[in-house]
N, C-alpha and C positions, 0 to 999 in steps of 0.2 A: 504494500500500500504506500501511496505517496500523499502527503498532506501539504497544502499551500494555504497561506493566510493573507488577509488583506484587512485594512482598517476601514470601518464603516463611517461615513459622514451622515449621521442621522440628526435631524433637527428635533424631532419628537420621538424619544425612545420609550415612551410609556407603554406602547404595545409590546415591546421587547421585554420590559420589566414584568409585565403581567404574564407573558408566556413563560419566562424563567421562573416566576413564582409558582405557577401551576405545575410546571415540570419538576421543580424541587420538592414540592409537597408530595407529588405522586411518587417520586423516587424514594423518599424517606418512608412513606407509607407502605410501599411495596416491600421494602427491605424489612420493615418491622413485621408485616403480616407473614412474610415468608419464613421467618425464624421464630415466630411466636406460636406456631401450630394452628393458627387460624387463617387459612388460605382463602382469600376472597376470589370468587370466580371472575373471569375476565369481563363479562358483560356488566356485572355489578361495579367492578372497579372503574370501568370506562364511564359508566353513568354517574358515579360519585364525583369524578373530576372533570367530566365533560370532554373526554378524549375520544379521538377516532381510533380505529384499529391500528393504523400505522403509527400514531403517536404513542399508543400503549406499547407497541413493539419497540419503539425507540427508547422508552423508559426501561423496559425489560432488558434490552440490549446493553444499555449503559450500566445497569446494575449488575448484569452478568459479567461485564468486563471488569468492573471494580472488584467484585468478589473473587473472580478467577485470578486476578493479579495478586491479591493477598494470599490466596491458597498456593499459588506457584512460588511466591517469594518466601513462604514460611520455611521450607527446608533449608534454603540458603541462609536465612536469618538464624535458624537453630545452629547450623554449622558454624556461622560466624561467632555466635556467642560461645560455643564450645571451644573454638580456637582462642578466643579472648580469655576464657577461664584457664586453659592450659598455659597461655602466656603469663597469666597472673600467678599460677602455681610455680612456674619456673623462676619468675622474678622473686617470689617469696622465698623459695628454697635458696636462691642465690644470696638474698639478704640475710637469711638466718645462718647460712654457712659463713658469710663474711663476718657476721657478729661473733661467731665462735673462733674464727681464725685470727682476726685482727685484734689481738689482745696486747701485743707488744708493739711499741712505736720506736722510731729511731731516737737514740739518745742525744744526737747532735743535730743542729740546724745551722747551716752556713759555717760549719767548723766550730761552733760554740756549744758547749755542753749545757743542756737545759736543766733547770732545777726540777725537783720532784713535784712541786706545786704546779709548774707549767705543764709537765707531762700528764699529771692527773686531770688538770682542767681540759687539756686537749682530748684526752680519752673520754671525759664526760661529755664534751661537745659532740664527738664522733658517735658515742653511744646514743645520745639524744637524737641526732640526725637519723641514724639507722632505725631507731624506734619509731620516729615520725613516718619514715618511708614504709616501714612494715605495717603501721596502722593504716595508712592510706591504701596500700595494696590490698590489705585484708578487707577494708570496707568496699573497695571496688569489686573484689571477688564475690562478696556476699550479695552485692547489688546485681552482678551479672548472673549469679545462681538463681536469684529470685526472678529475674526477667526470663531466664531459660525455663524455669518451672512453669511460669505463667503462660509462656508461648506454647510449651508442649501440652499443657492442659486445656488450651483454647479449643473450643468446639467450632461453631460457625464463625465466619469472618466478622470481625468488629470494624465498623466504619464510623468515623467521626466526620459527619457532613459539616463542612465549614472550616476544617483543619483543627488539629489538636492544639496547635500553638495559639490560635486565636481563642479557643475555648479556655485554655489555662490563663489567658490574659485577664479574665474577670477577677482572678484572685489578687492581682497586682495592677490595679487600674492606673495609678499615677505613673508607674514605671513603664507602662506600655502606651502612654499618651492619651488616656481616657480621663475626662473630667468626672464622669459619674457612670453608674451602671447603666443608665438609660442610653448614654452615648455608646457604650460597649454593645448593648442589645441591638442598636440600630446597625452597627458595623457587623455584628454576628448574623443578623437576618439578611443583610445585603450580601454577605459572603456565601451564605447557604443557597441563595437564589441568584447566583451570578452567571449561570450558564444553562443552556439546554441543547439537546441533540435532535437532529432530524435524520431519520434513517432512510436510506435510498434503496432502490431496487432497479434492476436492469429492464424489467418489463413495464416500467412506468415512464411517463412523459418526462424527457430530460434527465432520466435516471433517478428521479425522486419525485414523489407525489406531493410531499409537504413543502418542498422548496425547489422551484424550477428555475434553472439558469438559462439566460439568453445572452448571446454575444452581441455587443453594441459596436464593436470595432476596436482594433488595437488591443490594449490590455484591459478594456472596460467591459464589465458584464452587469447584467440586471438580474436580481434575485427576487422572485415572487414567492413570498413566504405565506403559507396558510396558517392563520392564527388559531382557529378553532374548528369545530365540526361543521359550521355553516360554509357552504361553497362560495358565498358572495364576499366573505370577509378575507381580504388579502392585504399584505403590506409589501410594497415594492421598494427595494433597496438597490443602490448602485455601488459597485466595488471596482477597484483597479488593482490587479495583481502585478507585483514587481517581477515575479519570475514564475515559471511553470505554465505560461500561456499556451505554448505548443502542446504540452501534455494534456491540459484541460480541453483544448479544442479537439484533440484526437480522441479523448474519452467521450466527449459529447457526440462526435461523429460516429464512433463505434457503439453508441448507446450503452455505455457501461453504467453501473450503479454509482451514484454520486451521493455521498453522505456529508452533512453539514453540522458543524458545531459553532454556536454563537457564545462568546465569552466576553464578560464585562470586566474591565480593569480600571486603573486610575485615570486613564486617558479616554475611555469610552468603550465602544464595542468593537470586537474583531470577529471576522468570519473565517472559519477553517473548512476547507473543502478537501475531502479524502476520496480517492478513487484508486483502483487497481493499477499496477504498473503495466505499461504497454510493453508487449514483447518486442525484444530487439535482437536482430540477427547477430550471431557471434562472429567477430572479425579477427580474433586472435587465433594463432595456431602454435601449439607447443612444439611442433616439429621444427619451427624456426629458432627456438630458444626460449628464454624466459627472462623476466625482470624481477630480481629479488629485492625485497625491501626489509631493512633491519631497523627496528624501532628503538630509539634511544631517548634519553632525557635531553631535550633542547634541539634535537635534530633527528632526521631519518636519513639512512644511507641507502642508495639505490645502485645495484650492480646488474649489468646486462650480460647475458651469455649467448653463445651461438648454439647450434643444434647439437654440438658435441659436448657442451658444458664448459667451454673455455670462455675466459673473460674477454669482453669486448670494450666495455666502458664502465666507469664507476664515478659517483659523485655524492656529495652531501647536500641535503636540503634543510635549511634552518626551519625549526618548528618549536620555538621557545614558548611554553605555556605556563611556566612557573609564575605564580602570583597574579594570573589573569582571571577575570571573571568568566562566567559560563559562556556568554556571547562572544567575548573576545577570544576565548580559547577555540570556539567553533570557527571563528573567522581565520585564525592562524592555521588551524587544521585544514580548512577548506583551501587556503592558498597552497599549502604543501601538497595536498591531494591533487589539486589541479596540475601541478608540475609533474607529479608521478603519472597521471593519466595522459598528459601530453607526451611523455617519453614512451609509454606503452602504445599509444595510438600511432606514433610515428613509425615504430618498428613492427607493429601488429603482433606483439608477443604477450602471452598471459602474465599476470602479476602474481608473484609468489610471496606470501607474507607468513610470518611465524605466529603460531597460536600461543598467547600468553594469558596467564590467569594469576592476578595479584590479590585474589580475595584472601588467601591465607596470610600473605605477608602484610597486607593492609590491616588485618585484624590484630596484628601485634605492634601497631604503630605507637601505642601508648607507652611502651617500654623501650622504644628504639631511640637512637640519637636524633637530634634535631635535623642534622643533615640528611639522614635516611628518611625521616618523616617528610621533609620537603621533597625529596627525590620521588618517593612512592606516591605522594599526593599529587605531584605534577604529572604522573603517568596517566594519560587519558587514552589508553589503548583501545578500549571498547568503542569510544566515540570515533577514534581514528579509523578503526576497522569498518564500522558501519558506514561512515562517510565514503571511504574508499570503495566499499562494495556497491553503494548506490551510484557513485559517479562512474565506476567501471561498467556497470550494467547499461547505463545510458550510452557509453562509448562502445559497447559491444566487446568488452574485454573480459576474459575469464579471470577470476580471483581464486587462487589455490592456497588453502591454509595448510601449513606443514608444521611438524613438531620442531620446537626450538632447542631441544636438548643438545648441548655441547657445540652449538653452531659457532660460537666465538672461539672456543678452544681449537676446534677442527680448522677453522679459517686461519687462526694464528699459526698452527703447526704446519699446514699443508700449502697455504696459498699466500700468506702475507709476505714472506720473503721471496717467493717465486715471482710474484707480480709486482712487488714493491708497494703493497697496500697497507692501510691501517687495519687494526683488528676489526673495526666495525664494517669496513668495506669488504674485508675477507669473509666476515660472517654473512653479509648480504649475498656474496657469491655462493656460499654453502646453501643458503636458503633457496636461491634460484636453481641450483643443481638438484635440490630435493624436490622442487616442483616439477623437474624434468625426470624424476624417478632415478636419478643417479645416486649411487651409494657412497657415502663418506663416513668413515669410522676413525676413531682414535686408534693409532698404531704406535705403541711405544718403541720406536726403532731408533730414537736418538736420545741424547742425554736430557734435553729439555722435555721431550715427550715422556720419557721414563719418569722424571721427577714430577711432572704434572699428574700422571696417573697414580703414582704412589701417594701424592698429596690428597687426591680425591678420595682414596680409600682409607686415609688416615694412617698410612704406614710410615715408619721412620725412614728418612732419606739422609744418609751421611753426606756431608758436603763441606764446603769452605766458604768463607766470606770473600766476595769479589771486591777487595779493597776495604777501606774503613767505612763502615756504615752501608756497604753495598748489600745486594740481595744474595741469598744463599743459593749456590748452584750445586746440582748433584753431580757426583763423579761416579760413573759406572765403568768398571773395568771388564766385566764379563756379564753377558746376558744370553741365556740359552732357553729357548722354549722347550718345555718338556711336559708330557701328560702325567708325569708321576706326581702324586699328591704331596709327597714330602718336599719335592723341589718347588712346587707351586706355592707352598705355604711357608717357604724359607724367607728370612728377612733379606732386605735389599742393601746394596752398598758395597764398597770395596772391602770393608772389614769383614762382612759376611762372606765375600768371595775368597778372602785369604783363609777364612776358617773352613772353607770347603762347601759352604752353602751358596750355590750359584743359582740365579733365577729370581723371579719376582712373581708373587701371587697375583693372578689376574682377576 
């Protein structure tokens, strides 16, 4: 589905307010009757609110969508809470362990021996700080456990019409900008009755019986909205769409279903038009090669391959989203995606991207460093992938999602030095090759590869420092592959080789 929006220039919006009020009351009443055990028949419900059959179907469709979204998101919320509880347990265990181990402090500071009173005061301050952290983590864990138990015990979906934030604002009126409870009640009722939905169907005139769209020329359209059950009462509105005009005209010509949602905000009313995506012929061919995209913080890397999986070109595209708002982030992502689509359309090759899931890592942000919090919070991968998929569909390009495991390490080991690439460009090359079904694996056939694989498995690697303060490099004198279990489980390094244990467990 594609949705396009436009601002309405309405002089008298009283009919829209009345329509939204009836729709909101019907929506809340249907939700209450559905889960109270007293199901009201459709004819009685329509008669009580003065709705047509199509309007009743629109109310039911909206409520089904809201409830299904809550039900589908519930497993993810439960998993997220469990990850947060596990992170709190690890943090608490670490704090308790540090409390038992850090009992002795250094006797000197800047070469001067401290007195017994100074050391005792410092120990007291450290103990108080650790106790404060333990208290906060314990409170957070209790709150997370309570929320998890409530979510697991929840039966039917609970919906707060008007937003939970505004509902809780009645308890702190002054802090939320309300002079009295009457002012809050006015805002609360306006929020609950701020939108309505008109359901479309392909067998109806203009794709929708309740709101018929007519093209006036250019990007201007006329909307004839049916207000109630009487056929003579209509409201005509004019809108101008900034984008998506070609798609809307093609959908009207193909007689597709057109659904409308009218929403009121601080600036007035907006109209949202939703219709199915028009089929587009595929112009890309994987036999020509692929375009690999590596997603990073602040930029994306694009590498193009030929039909044999060899590198043709590689470049970085700036996509800095740190500290930006939602709309600014979408704008930056749209600019970067447009450049990627231009590259793919020029060479007519499919786009290969990595599948990433940061749900578990973002659940542990509370106890991560500030730099890691900023990095993971700035990762808008899902929005990037959705935007790229939509733009690629319009351009007739295929998007292939591949696994992201060890793409950077494989690129660094096999292609970075060969082609003179950075780690990210080499990773994009690996992703492109995976989209072409070429196999790339970690092969510990050199010293650096051997050290990397041993580090991944947590095995000791004997080495030396490359100068003062340099990185530790592994030194391997003998490496022999063997199927014998004793050799595969032997330790690594030159000392083990001198002792007769040659090989590395894989």
